[in-house]
N, C-alpha and C positions, 0 to 999 in steps of 0.2 A: 504494500500500500504506500502510496506517495502522499506527500503533503498536499498536492493539488486535489487529490480525491477528497480529503477532509474539507478543504475549502469549498469545492463545488458541492459536496453533499450538504454542507452547512447553508450555503446560499439556496440550494434547492429546497431544503427543509423550511427555511425562513419564507421563501416564496409560497410554498404549499400552505403554511400556517396563515400567511397573509390572505391568500385566496379563500381559504376555508372561513376565516373570520369575516371577510367581506361578504361572501355568499350567505353566511349565517345571519349577519346583521340585516342584509337586504330581505331575506325570507322572513325574518321576524318582524320587520317593519311592515311588510305586506300583510302578515297575519294580524298585527295589531290594528291596521287600517280596516281590515275586514271585520274584526270584532267591534270596532268603534262604529262602523256603518250599521252593523246588526243592532247594536244598542240604540243608536239614534233612530233606526227604523221602528224599533219597539217603543219609541216615545221617551227614552231615557236621554236626557241632555247633559252636556258638560256644564259645570258651574260657570265656566268662563263664557258660556253662551247665553247666560241669563240677561234679561233686559237691564239696561243701566238705570240706576235710580237717579233722577234729576234733583236739582236743588228745590227744596220745599216739599218733596214727596215723602220725606221721612225715611230714615235709613234703618 
């Protein structure tokens, strides 16, 4: 085994991990968007989507 083998193997492993984490994050984001869409379709809203309380409306 040569020094180059370890270097290339390390770069390959790092690239593989980077690709896996990127794909995992992308897939998880899609799943969370689907879950959010299902909740909103069921009538459940995010707190940040509530109507804004104006001045004098009482908070």
